[in-house]
C-alpha positions in Angstrom: 6.3 -18.9 -21.0 9.7 -17.2 -20.3 11.4 -20.6 -20.6 9.7 -21.4 -23.9 10.6 -18.0 -25.4 14.2 -18.4 -24.3 14.4 -21.9 -25.7 13.0 -20.8 -29.1 15.4 -17.9 -29.3 18.5 -19.7 -28.0 18.9 -17.5 -24.9 20.6 -18.9 -21.7 18.4 -18.1 -18.7 21.4 -18.4 -16.3 22.8 -15.2 -17.8 19.7 -13.1 -17.3 18.8 -10.9 -14.3 15.1 -11.4 -13.3 12.9 -8.3 -12.7 9.9 -10.2 -11.5 8.7 -10.9 -7.9 11.5 -12.5 -5.9 14.0 -12.0 -8.7 12.1 -14.3 -11.1 12.8 -14.1 -14.8 9.7 -13.0 -16.6 8.7 -12.7 -20.3 9.9 -9.1 -20.5 13.4 -10.0 -19.3 13.7 -12.7 -22.1 12.4 -10.4 -24.8 14.7 -7.6 -23.7 17.7 -10.0 -23.9 16.5 -11.2 -27.3 16.3 -7.6 -28.6 19.8 -6.8 -27.3 21.2 -9.9 -28.9 19.6 -9.2 -32.3 16.8 -11.8 -31.7 18.6 -14.8 -33.2 15.7 -17.1 -32.4 12.7 -18.1 -34.6 10.2 -15.4 -35.6 7.0 -15.5 -33.7 3.8 -16.3 -35.4 0.1 -16.3 -34.6 0.5 -19.6 -32.7 2.8 -18.0 -30.1 0.0 -16.8 -27.9 -1.3 -17.3 -24.4 -5.0 -16.6 -23.6 -5.2 -15.1 -27.1 -2.5 -12.4 -26.5 0.5 -12.2 -28.8 3.7 -12.6 -26.9 5.5 -10.0 -29.1 4.1 -6.5 -28.9 1.4 -5.8 -31.5 3.2 -2.5 -32.1 6.7 -4.1 -32.6 6.0 -7.4 -34.3 8.2 -9.2 -36.9 9.2 -6.7 -39.7 7.9 -3.7 -37.8 10.2 -0.8 -37.0 11.0 -0.4 -33.2 9.7 2.8 -31.6 12.0 5.7 -31.1 13.5 6.0 -27.7 11.9 8.5 -25.3 13.8 11.8 -25.0 16.0 12.3 -22.0 14.4 13.6 -18.8 13.8 17.3 -18.8 14.1 17.5 -22.6 10.9 19.1 -24.1 9.4 17.3 -27.1 8.3 19.0 -30.3 4.9 20.6 -30.0 2.0 18.1 -30.3 -1.8 18.2 -29.9 -1.1 17.9 -26.1 1.3 20.7 -26.1 5.0 20.2 -25.3 5.7 17.0 -23.4 8.6 16.8 -20.9 9.9 13.6 -19.3 10.8 13.0 -15.7 12.9 10.1 -14.5 11.7 8.3 -11.4 13.9 8.4 -8.3 15.1 5.1 -6.9 12.4 5.3 -4.2 9.7 6.0 -6.7 10.9 3.1 -8.9 10.7 0.8 -5.8 7.2 2.0 -5.0 6.0 1.6 -8.6 7.4 -2.0 -8.7 6.0 -3.0 -5.3 2.5 -1.6 -6.0 2.4 -3.3 -9.5 3.5 -6.5 -7.8 0.8 -6.2 -5.2 -2.1 -5.7 -7.6 -0.7 -8.4 -9.9 -0.2 -11.1 -7.3 -2.5 -10.3 -4.3 -6.2 -10.8 -5.0 -7.6 -7.7 -3.3 -11.1 -7.4 -1.9 -12.5 -4.5 0.1 -14.7 -4.0 3.1 -16.0 -0.6 4.1 -17.5 0.6 7.4 -18.6 3.8 9.0 -17.3 4.6 12.5 -19.1 6.9 14.9 -16.2 8.9 16.3 -18.4 11.2 18.5 -17.2 9.8 21.8 -13.6 9.8 20.6 -13.8 13.4 19.4 -15.0 14.4 22.9 -12.3 12.3 24.6 -9.6 13.9 22.5 -11.0 17.3 23.4 -10.7 16.5 27.1 -7.1 15.1 26.6 -6.1 18.3 24.8 -7.7 20.5 27.5 -5.9 18.7 30.4 -2.5 18.3 28.7 0.4 20.3 30.0 2.4 22.7 27.8 4.6 20.8 25.4 2.9 17.5 26.0 2.0 15.5 22.8 -1.7 15.2 22.2 -2.6 12.0 20.3 -4.1 12.6 16.9 -7.1 10.7 15.6 -4.7 8.8 13.4 -2.7 7.8 16.5 -5.9 6.4 18.0 -6.7 4.5 14.7 -3.2 3.0 14.9 -3.8 1.9 18.5 -7.2 0.4 17.7 -5.7 -1.5 14.7 -2.9 -2.8 16.9 -5.2 -4.1 19.6 -7.5 -5.8 16.9 -4.5 -7.3 15.2 -3.4 -9.0 18.4 -6.9 -10.7 18.5 -6.9 -11.6 14.7 -3.5 -13.3 13.9 -4.3 -13.8 10.2 -4.7 -10.0 9.7 -1.2 -9.7 11.3 0.3 -12.2 8.9 1.3 -12.8 5.2 0.8 -15.3 2.4 4.2 -16.4 1.1 5.2 -19.4 -1.0 2.1 -21.3 -0.5 1.8 -21.0 3.3 0.8 -18.5 6.0 3.3 -16.5 8.0 1.9 -15.4 11.4 3.9 -12.9 13.4 4.1 -12.6 17.2 4.8 -8.9 17.1 2.3 -6.2 16.0 4.1 -3.6 14.0 2.0 -0.9 12.4 3.2 1.0 9.4 2.0 4.6 9.0 1.9 6.0 5.4 3.6 9.4 5.2 3.6 11.5 2.0 6.9 13.4 1.4 9.1 14.4 -1.5 6.8 13.1 -4.3 6.8 9.6 -2.7 4.9 7.6 -0.2 7.0 6.3 2.7 5.8 3.9 5.4 7.8 4.1 8.7 7.0 1.5 11.4 5.7 1.7 14.9 7.0 -1.5 16.5 5.1 -3.3 19.2 2.2 -0.8 18.7 -0.2 -3.0 20.7 1.9 -2.7 23.8 2.4 1.1 23.7 0.1 3.7 25.2 -1.4 6.4 23.0 1.1 9.1 23.9 4.0 6.8 23.0 2.4 6.1 19.7 1.8 9.8 19.1 5.4 10.8 20.0 6.9 8.1 17.8 4.6 8.8 14.8 5.5 12.5 14.9 9.2 11.8 15.2 9.1 9.3 12.3 7.1 11.6 10.1 9.5 14.4 10.6 12.5 12.1 9.8 10.8 11.2 6.6 10.3 14.8 5.6 13.9 15.6 6.5 15.2 12.7 4.5 16.8 11.2 7.6 14.7 8.0 7.9 16.7 4.8 8.0 16.0 1.4 6.4 15.3 -0.4 9.7 12.6 2.2 10.5 10.9 1.4 7.2 10.9 -2.4 7.6 9.2 -5.0 9.7 5.6 -3.6 9.5 2.9 -6.3 9.7 0.0 -4.0 8.8 -0.4 -0.5 7.4 -2.7 2.5 8.1 -3.1 5.1 5.3 -5.0 8.3 6.2 -6.1 10.9 3.7 -8.7 12.5 5.9 -6.7 15.6 6.4 -7.2 16.3 2.7 -10.9 16.1 3.0 -11.2 12.7 1.4 -14.3 10.9 2.6 -13.1 7.4 1.7 -10.8 5.5 -0.7 -9.3 2.1 -1.3 -5.6 1.6 -0.8 -3.2 -0.9 -2.4 -1.8 -3.6 0.0 1.8 -3.1 1.0 3.2 -6.6 0.2 3.5 -9.1 1.7 1.1 -7.8 4.4 -2.4 -9.3 4.6 -4.2 -6.0 4.7 -4.2 -2.2 4.8 -6.7 0.2 6.3 -7.6 3.4 4.4 -9.0 6.1 6.7 -11.1 9.0 5.5 -12.1 12.4 7.1 -14.2 12.8 10.2 -17.3 14.8 9.3 -20.3 15.8 11.3 -23.5 14.3 9.8 -27.1 13.8 10.9 -28.0 10.4 12.3 -31.1 8.8 13.8 -30.7 7.6 17.4 -33.7 6.1 19.2 -35.9 7.6 16.6 -34.6 11.1 17.1 -32.4 13.0 14.7 -29.0 14.0 16.1 -25.5 15.1 14.9 -22.6 12.6 14.9 -18.9 12.7 13.9 -18.6 9.9 11.4 -15.5 8.5 9.7 -15.4 6.0 6.8 -12.8 3.3 6.7 -11.9 0.8 4.0 -10.0 -2.4 4.6 -8.2 -3.9 1.6 -7.5 -7.6 2.1 -5.4 -10.3 0.5 -7.9 -13.0 -0.1 -5.2 -15.7 0.0 -4.9 -15.3 3.7 -7.7 -13.1 5.0 -11.2 -14.4 4.0 -14.4 -12.4 4.0 -16.0 -13.3 7.4 -12.7 -13.1 9.4 -11.9 -9.8 7.7 -15.3 -8.5 8.6 -14.9 -9.5 12.2 -11.5 -7.8 12.3 -12.9 -4.5 10.9 -15.8 -4.7 13.3 -13.4 -5.0 16.2 -11.5 -1.9 15.0 -14.8 0.0 14.8 -15.8 -1.1 18.3 -12.5 0.0 19.8 -12.8 3.4 18.2 -16.4 3.9 19.3 -15.4 3.1 23.0 -12.5 5.4 23.8 -11.8 3.9 27.2 -10.7 0.6 25.5 -7.8 2.4 23.8 -6.4 3.3 27.2 -6.3 -0.3 28.4 
């Protein structure tokens, strides 16, 4: 469609900078160039549609006046029914996040699997680790344990540790888990490299160091690259469950909720259990339903048997 619009308006594609995935030139790039050049091409009519949608904006069609530019950031607008409106420019990092998340939802066909994990034995195991740890020793968090469980499961399920790119699967020999960290009005994902080969205390130490470097603004590009899978945890905010957006080009992302004590039935008897809900978002181009379910089931099994995380 971008080629057709450019041909109709006499625009040379070679002179345009693409803003689409992989630097591709998309419709918006051509229309922007056309607007800048005074739109020397033919006027669009009702026939210029795709799937019934007008190529030109319905608000700025032929003969319509263009909208007024938005006020500069920080400049309050005149009073409206919504009160005064101020505008805030995105940082470079926020712009990158916005672009990548929009690209992910637009290009990766997401589907979601949800499971409930009985964390009772892991809660008790962590209590014992904490009680026996020396002063100053790092005690692994529940999120560190989730990272370790994911890393071990990824090693057994190569498709989950891969990506769909340019019509083929990319499968990686290393298991690198990204851990989402919120800081400075942005979401940053530093990487724990070779997570499947590291013991829990190593993962815990690295995760804390990376999170602090993110908050201090000292994280480096190499520490933010190379992840083959991502864990995003909002349990500390009391969120029971949520669905995350895949971090492209990864095949999946695990969203982790809070651990809460709830009643369960065991052998016909009511008992209390520490339960945690997890949601696996998958790219259906590489990770299909049954293999994804097996992958999530393996993560759950590892978390419900704490000894397996120490192996």
